[in-house]
N, C-alpha and C positions, 0 to 999 in steps of 0.2 A: 655486301656490307650491311645485308638489313640485319636485322638483330637478330639472333639464332633463338629455338624454339625455347619455352622456357622447361627448366629440370623437371623432370619428368617421374611420377612415383615411382612406377617400378624401377630406373636408377635408386632412387631410396630405399627399395626394397635388395634388391642387389646387394645395395655396400653393406645393409645390417644383415644380409644373408653369409655375406665376406666377411664379417668383424671388424669392419675399422668402426662401428659407432658398440660395439659389444667391450666387454672386460672378459669373454674368453679366456680361460686356462692357458691357451694356446691358438691364437692368431691363425687361421688357418691361410690367410694369402698377405699377410701384412703386420709389422711390427710398429705398432705407436711409439711416440717419444715413452719410456718407460718400459718398456718391452726391449728385449728379452729379459726377464731375470735371474736366470739359470741356463745351463749350457743346455739342458734336456728338451727347452724350447724349440732350439735348433734341430731343425730335419737333418738326417744325415747329409753328408758330403765334406766335400774341402773343407768350407771353414769350422764344420766342427770338427771333424778329423784335427784341423790344427788346432782349433783352440784345446783340445785334450790331450796334446800334445806337450803344451806349454806349462809352466812352472806354475804351482796355484797363483803366487803374486801378479803375474802375467794373463793370468787366464781369468783373474778377477777384474783386471783393469778392461781387458776386450768387452768384457759383459758390460759393462758399466757404459764405455765408449758407445757400444753396439745400442745401448739403450740411452742414450741421447740424442739420438736424431730419427726421422721415422725414416722408414723403409719397406722394400715390398720381398716377399720370399724370392719371386723372381729374382730381387736383385744379388743374391747370394754367390751365384757364379762368378761373379764381378766383385766380390767384397773377400779381403782378405787381410791377416794381422801379422803385423811383423813380431820380432821377438819378445817386447817390452808387453805388448797385447794393444799398438797400437792399430787403428786400422783404417785401412782406404782402399781405394778403387782402381781398379784396371779393367779402363773401358777401349772398346776395340778397335779393329781399323778401320776405314772407309770401307761405306756400302756400296751394293750394286748402283751403279749409275744409272737414274732414272734419263731416259731417253731425250724430255723437253727438256732439263736442263745440264746436259752434260757439260761442265767448266770446260776452259781453256788452256792447258797446261801453259806455266810460265816459263816463253821463250829465255836465250841467253842473249846477252846483248853488252854494252859497256861496261865499265865497272868503276867503282868508287871504293878506296881503303874503307875498312870494316872499323878500322881503330885508329884515330878517336872516334866516337858514334858520330855518324856526319849530322852534321847541325840541323840541316836541310829536313831533314826525318824524325825529328825529336815532336811530339804531338803531343797534346795534352787536351782531354775531351773537360776538364775541370780544373785547371787550374786552381792550387790552395786546397783542395778540397780536403778534410780528416782523413778520408781511406784513398789507399792510392792500391791500381792494379797495374802492375809493371809488365806489359809484354816486352819479353827479354829476347830481341834476336841477334845478341851480339856473342853468345856464349856465356860458359859460367864455371868456375871451379870451385865445386859442391865439396864443403868439410863442415865438420863435426854437426852431420844432420842424421837420420835414422836412416837415411837415404844411404850413407857409406855405410852404416850399421848392417843394413840389408843386403849390400855388395861385399861387406869385408873389406871395403878399400876406404885407406884414409881420404883419397880425393880420387874425385870424379872430372875431369877435362872435358865438361861438357862443350861441344862446337857451336861454332855461329850459326844460324840462319844460311841454307844455301842450297839452291836448285841445279847447281852444276859443279863443277869439281873443285873452284876455285875458292878456297874457305877465307883468303887474305881481304877479299874484296867484295860489296856489292854492286851486282850486275843493275843496267838500268830497269829490267823486268821484278829485278828480287828489291829495288826500293817501292817500285808501283805497287808490288805485292805486300810491303810493310804497310805502306800507307794505307793500304783498301781492307789488310786484316784488323789494323785500328780500328778504320771507321767503321767496320760488321761489329768489333765487340764493343766500341764505346755506344753505339745505337743498343746492345743487348739492355746495356747498364745507364744508358741517359737519363732513366727517371729516378735514377738514385743520387746521394751524396758520394760519388766516388769517382777520382779520376784517372780515368785508364791512359796510362801513358807509355810512351815507347823511351822517356827519359831515366835515366838511373835514379833512383834515389837517392838523397846525398845521406841519408841511414834508413836503415830499416826498422820497423817496429812491429808492434802486435798488428796494425794496424793496415800492414804492406803485404800487400799478395804479389807472388810473383809466377805469371806462368813461361814458362822457360821453352820456349821454341826452337828445337834442336833435333841432332841426327839420333838414330836409334843405337848408335854407336858414338863411343866419347873420341876423343883425343888421339888415342892410342887403340883404338880397334876393337878396345873391349864393351860389351854390350852394357846399358843404360839400363834402370830398373825395370822389368820387363818390357822387353826390347821391341818385342813383336804386338805390341798394343799399339793403341791411336795417340791413349794419354792414359796419364797415372796419376792419382791425388789424393791424399790424405783427406780423412771428410771432417767438418765441424768443426777445425780447427781454427779459423780465421779469429782475430782477434780476442785468443788466450795467450797468455804468459807463456806456453814453450812454441808458440807456433813459429820462432826460428828453428827449430829443431824438424819441423815437417816441410818446410820450402825447401826448392819448386816445386808447382805442378808441371809435369812433365807433357807437353805435346811434340810428338814424333812427325816431323813435316812427310818426310819421306816415308812413314809408313800411309799417310792421307792426300799420294798423290801430287803432295805439292801445288795442290790445288787451294787459293786462296780462301774458298769459300769454307773447305774443309777445314781448312787449318783455326781459321778463325771462330769458327760451331765449336771446333775441341776447344778451344783456348775457354771460352765462355763456358762452357761444358764442367773442363775442371772445375775453374773456379768455382762455378756453384756448388761443387763438393766440398771445397773451402768451407763454403759459407754455410754447407751443412745439408746441402739437398741430395736426394737419393734421384735415382732411375725412374722414369714414365714408361709404364710399359704397360700388358694388357692381362686380364684375368684368365686370359688359354695359356699363362705360362710367358708367354713373350715378354721379354727383360726389359726391350728398349722399341718403343713406338714408333716406327718410321713414317708416320701422319698418312695423312690424306689427302684427294683431290688435285684437281689438275689447273693448269694456266696460272692466272696473276694470286689468286688465292687459295692455291697450294699450299699446307698448312703443316707443322711439324713442332712438337715440342722441343727446346732446345736443351731439356734434360732426357731427352730419347734419343729418336738419330735425324735429327730434322737438315740432315745435310741437304736436299735435293732439292728442298720446299720453298716457294717463295715469301712464305709467310713463316718465320721460326719465333716462337714466342715461350714464355715461361707458363707454367701450366698450376692444374690442380686438380685435373684428372677431369676434364669439361670436354670428354668423350667418349665414343661406344665400347663399353667395356673395359674402362682405366681402370688401372689397379692400385693408382696412387693418388689417395686425394689431397696430400701436402698442399698447402697452401704457399707456393715459391715465394711470390711478391712479399706476403708476410716475413717468411724466412729470412729474406734478402736484407729486406727494409730494418728487421731486427737486429741486424749486424752491421748496417752500412746508412740506414735511414733512406726517407726520400727528399727529395728536393723541396724547396719552398717554392709555392708556384709563382710560374715568369710575368703570366697577366691575369689580368682582372677578368673578373667572368660575370661581369654585366656591363649594360651601357655606362655607366658612372664611373666605373675602375677600368672601362677599354682604351687598348693602346692605338695609337690613332697610326694607320699602314704610313708609311714613305712613297709618295708619290715623286718618280722622277720625271723633268721635263712635260708637268703636269699632266701626264697621262698613263707612264709607267710605272707598274708593279712588279718590283724585282727580290729576289732572295739569293745571295750565297749557301754554296752547301760544302759541307766539310771537303768535298772533291774539288771545288774551287777555292775555299777559302778556308783551308785545316785549321787556323789560327783564330775561326772568329774574330776576323777584324770586322768585319760589318754584322753586327747582331739584326740590324733592322728585318722585319716579315719575315720573320720565322720564331720558332718557339720548341716550347717540350708540354707533351701530356703527358704530367709524370704520375696521374692517378686518373684511375678507370673511372671516376666519377666529374672528373676536371673539364670546365669548360671554360676556353679563351676567349674573350672575344675582341675584337678589333675594329675600330671607326676609319668611315673615309669619307670624302667630298666628291661629287661630282655634278657636272654639268647633266643636261637633257641629252637623252639618248643611250645606246648602247654601251653594256658592262660585262665586263666578264673575270672572272675570279679564278682561278686553279689552287687549289689545296692539295700537295704532295706529301705524301710518308717520306722519310730517308730512300733512296733507290742505290743499292750499289751498281758504281759504273760498268762492273763486268759479272757475269757468271748470274747465281740467283739474286734474286731483289734483295732479300736477308733484310727488311725491314720489320718492325711489328706491330708496327700502328695500322689501322684501319680508318678510314676518316668518314665525317659525314660534316656535312657545315648546313646553317640558315642564314638567311638573309634577313632583318628585319631595317622595317623603316624607323624614321625619329621618331613616330606616333607608336612605336610599339606592335606595331602589327607585323607578324611574318608574310615576308613576300614569297619567299622561295627557298625550298630544299634541295638536296642533295648527297644520295646515299646508294650509289649503284652497286648489286648485288656479285656482282663479278671484278671489280676494282678495287683498287684499298685509295685510290685517290678521289678528289671530288670536287665539281665543277658547276659556275652559277653563271648563267647568261639569263640575261635579265633587261629590257629598255626600261629606263628609270627616267623618272622628272627630276629636276637637279633638285640636289639636298643632300643632308647627311645621313648614312647609312651603317648598321653593324653587320659585322661576320662572328657568328657565333662555330666556332670549329670544337668538336666532339668526338668522341670514339665510339665504335660500332664493331659489331662482330656482321657474322653473314653464315647463311647455309644451317646445317640440322647435324651439328657433329655427333650427335646421341643415336641418330639412324645406323641399321645395319649395314646401310651402304653411306657414311659419315661424309659430308664434306661442312666445308668452313669452318666456322668457332665462334665462341663466345665473346664479346666483349670485356672479359677480365683481365688479361693479359694486353689486349691492344692501345699500348700505349708507347710514345718515343717522342721521334722529330717530327716535323713537319714545315714545309717552307710554302710559301705564298707568292705567286707570280699574276698578274693581271691586269689588264686594261681600263682606264676611267678617263669620262670627258673631262676637259681643264673648264675652270671656270675662273671668270672673271669679278663675277658681282654677289654671288653665293657667301652672306655672313651668317657664319653659325651662332645660332641662338645663344645667348652666355647659360652657362651652365655653376651651378652651386651644390656643393656637399652640404646637408643639413644634418648635424650631428644632435641628435634629444636621449635623454635616459626613456627608458622605456615607461609607455603611458597605460593606466590604468582605468577604463571608461567605466563608468556605472550608468548604465543606459544613454549615456552619449554616444551618439551616431557619426556628429558633425563637428569637426575640426577648424576652427577658422586660421590661416597664416598669414603673416604681415611681412610683405618682401620691400625691402630699399634697396635701390638698384645705386650704385657709386658711381657709376659714369653713366655718362649720356651718349658716349661717342660709337659705338659699335651698334645698338640698338636708340630707334628714337622712341623712347619712354612715353612722349606724349600721345603715341598711336597703340598700347596698351591697355588694357583691362583686365579683369579679374579671367577671363577668360583663358589670356592668352598665358597664365602660368600652368605647369605640369609638374606633378613631383609624382616620383619615382619613391618606390620602395627599395628594400636593400634586394630583392630580386631583382629590378629592375621593373 
């Protein structure tokens, strides 16, 4: 979790050489927004051949569509055009399984009816959000879409999610898979103002995406669109007035080995295309970068192939020989916006940790509390500049605090956040920090005198992803959910000093370096004011 090495001059030179930062007529490895302008900028291949076969109006539409998002030349094998000039991605099936993260196949157990969709499987990551990502496990009758035109079928009866031969029920294991797929996708989109849900929306508008988790073949045994793929989706269509024609994004669970981690990664990836994202590859022509590293900090990009990595994140090309410097976070936030910060970033705006039984600090997780009934002692780092501050009071003695990112209950860990923490005293002095290089969580263990303390939670990176033998990741997309646990010492004698927030207009000082503050105490119950003098008042600025 140590911060990755700074951006290297050699990398800047490499980017210039690749044409990312130039206006060359034909970018050799990438097409920034606004390119291509004409068909002859595309190299020979299936996409150019397809476009050349289209009527002029459809061809021009396809060129405009391609120019609406940033993509690399390595993406071209996966980019397709429909007969009307719409552009979509066809993404591969499951990758080679890394030995250290082999998922456990979902077994078959007892069952509940699929219809109506079981109420205990209804989950929302952010109820009421204006943007919705509907994870559809129930099947769908697809009509009046470009997918119907592509297959020349009026109706495509897509099947519900099932890992066994019974398409009328969800087994116990399938119910568990649904819950955990939802948890993984919700983590990927946790910093944004979008509700990842398994509940069918009452209506679908331009801000409602659907990830249809289904079989490669429909209920009639006919193939679904590009049914040998892992996922298929139109690109850059979210929140457009024609989005209804380009739903759903297809995720073929039976082409993904029925592994919950693979299915979730594919769902986040395909909806990423809907939002305007392209693939993360390498300058050697690799279209999908599979990541690097081992153990808890093995890393892969969501828009590459992060299936077998414990940390999967959005990316802007911060790794060795990356071919895509598209800012994923900015692109997503441009469509659905970041969340408002959930916790203050200074001692004066700190959230008090809830202590149970005088000594225990606990937090529920999406596994134990999927509806977030108990929101205490947890939060989200929404941006890579966010710092969340918590306060607590302890008696004299040993204190332990653990802060962990979201961790999947099975398979790869699946979290996006790598955590660093700092413990400060009431006097503002740093007492202890933790930021282990080979772990994504952090721990404070200290023997403290009685008093009030402040826990600062921030994000981190680790290793050197720009090395030719890359490790780790930069802090850029290290954002997401965290959970606080620990033990403190109970106290019955400590009284927290009173705090007040002083709001004044900006002051312009002309040669004056000292200010006089006059404080009036409104009560003398909590503090014996007769014992106070000018040296007992502490004033903090806006940064703590």
